[in-house]
C-alpha positions, 0 to 999 in steps of 0.5 A: 698870064700873070698880068691877067691874073693880076687884073682879076685879083685887083678887081676881085679885091674891090668887090670883096672889100665893098661886101665886107664894108657893107657888113659894118656900114652900108652907107660907106659901102654904098659910097664905095660901090657908087664910085666908078671903080670898075670903069677906072680899072678898065681905063687903067688897063686899057691905057697900060695895054696901049689903047688910043686915048680916043678909045678910052674917051669913047668908052667913058662916054658910052659908060655914061649913057649905060649908067642911066638905065642901070639906075632903074635897078637901084630904084626898083629893088628896094621898092620890091623888097619893101613890098614883101617880095622875096630877095631872089624874086626882087633881084630877078625882077629888078635885073630883068627890068634893067636889062629891058631898059638897057635894050631900050636905050640901045634901040632909042639912043641911035635914033636921037643921034647918040651912037654907042 
């Protein structure tokens, strides 16, 4: 149980740190947030738990393919905000569009030979 609590605490610290950095400098916060910290932590936890190297490699490859549709969120959100939509509406529409893009990727990637 301690191990899971440690994982949650470390993961939460990363998220809180990014939010606190953003209050002072959004550029630095964006840099830190763009780092694959979540993925790195997942790889480390898997390795510590004895996962096979091939499993970690597969996860890394699959993350790559799912990063691509997530970029839609970061393009769409500022556009909607700059066009005067409220924060929550912009966030919601961006999230829904991104989810749709994820499902599209899940459907089309196997058709072009990329299996997730």
